C-alpha positions in Angstrom: 0.0 0.0 0.0 1.2 3.5 -0.8 2.8 5.1 2.3 0.7 8.3 1.9 -2.5 6.3 2.0 -1.5 4.6 5.2 -0.6 7.8 7.0 -3.3 9.4 9.2 -5.0 12.5 8.1 -3.4 14.6 10.8 0.1 13.4 9.7 -0.5 14.4 6.1 -1.6 17.9 6.6 0.9 20.3 5.0 -0.9 23.6 4.6 -1.0 26.3 7.3 -4.4 26.1 9.0 -6.6 29.0 10.1 -6.5 28.8 13.9 -9.4 29.4 16.2 -7.6 29.5 19.5 -8.4 28.5 23.0 -10.5 31.1 24.7 -12.1 32.2 21.4 -15.8 31.6 20.8 -17.3 32.0 17.3 -21.1 32.2 16.9 -22.4 31.9 13.3 -21.5 30.1 10.1 -18.1 29.4 8.7 -17.7 29.0 4.9 -14.7 29.0 2.7 -11.7 27.2 1.4 -8.6 26.0 3.3 -7.8 24.1 6.5 -9.2 25.1 9.9 -7.8 24.2 13.4 -10.3 24.8 16.2 -9.0 24.8 19.8 -11.8 27.2 21.0 -15.6 27.0 20.7 -17.9 27.2 17.7 -21.6 27.7 18.0 -22.8 27.3 14.4 -22.4 25.3 11.2 -19.5 25.2 8.7 -19.2 24.3 5.0 -15.5 24.2 4.2 -13.7 23.1 1.0 -10.7 21.7 3.0 -10.1 20.1 6.3 -11.5 20.9 9.8 -9.6 19.7 12.9 -11.2 20.0 16.3 -8.5 19.7 18.9 -8.9 17.9 22.2 -10.0 21.0 24.1 -12.2 22.3 21.2 -16.0 22.3 21.4 -18.4 22.5 18.4 -22.1 22.9 18.6 -23.6 22.6 15.1 -22.9 20.8 11.8 -19.4 20.3 10.5 -19.2 19.8 6.7 -15.8 19.6 5.1 -13.6 17.5 2.7 -11.8 15.8 5.6 -12.5 16.1 9.3 -10.5 15.2 12.4 -12.2 15.2 15.8 -10.4 15.1 19.1 -12.8 17.3 21.1 -16.5 17.5 21.8 -19.2 17.8 19.1 -22.9 18.3 19.5 -24.2 18.0 15.9 -23.7 16.2 12.7 -20.4 15.6 10.9 -20.4 15.2 7.1 -17.2 14.7 5.2 -16.8 14.3 1.4 -13.7 12.3 2.2 -12.4 10.8 5.4 -13.3 11.3 9.1 -10.8 10.5 11.9 -12.2 10.3 15.4 -9.5 10.3 18.2 -9.6 8.6 21.5 -10.5 11.9 23.3 -13.5 12.6 21.1 -17.0 12.9 22.4 -19.7 13.2 19.6 -23.4 13.4 19.9 -24.8 13.3 16.4 -24.5 11.5 13.0 -21.0 10.9 11.5 -20.9 10.4 7.7 -18.0 10.2 5.3 -16.2 8.1 2.6 -14.3 6.3 5.4 -14.3 6.6 9.1 -11.5 5.8 11.5 -12.4 5.5 15.2 -9.8 5.3 18.0 -10.4 3.0 21.0 -11.9 5.2 23.7 -13.8 7.6 21.5 -17.5 8.1 22.3 -20.0 8.5 19.5 -23.6 8.8 20.6 -25.3 8.5 17.2 -25.0 6.7 13.9 -22.1 6.4 11.6 -22.3 5.7 7.9 -19.7 5.3 5.2 -20.0 5.8 1.5 -16.7 4.1 0.6 -15.6 1.2 2.9 -18.2 -1.2 4.2 -17.3 -0.8 7.9 -15.8 1.9 10.1 -12.0 1.5 10.8 -10.7 1.2 14.3 -7.3 2.3 15.4 -5.4 2.6 18.7 -4.2 6.2 19.5 -0.5 6.0 20.0 0.1 9.7 20.8 0.2 10.4 24.5 -2.0 13.5 24.3 -4.5 12.1 21.8 -4.6 15.4 19.9 
């Protein structure tokens, strides 16, 4: 298998992401192109042509729609990826998760349904990073 396909989404990201830092709260919609890293709080929906990463301390209330999505924090709402979704061990999700492929770390909590449009079943992995994010 090609090494780039085996690497996790987080490890492949090369572009500089737009940072929504700890202590910052955004209320409303986020739309645009590019990569977003959320360590703070979002109350609203997003539709992004790019990736969205919700860090371990991040909180999102609303729908997340993007090309690829990495969740290490808390989500109350639906997650819809055109591509892959990676759910880290520290993630807590209440809502539906949908994507081409879904990787779920041991210890993650998903209270809702998961559906994939590519692979038949969700993929499970063991988080090897100490901080999970």
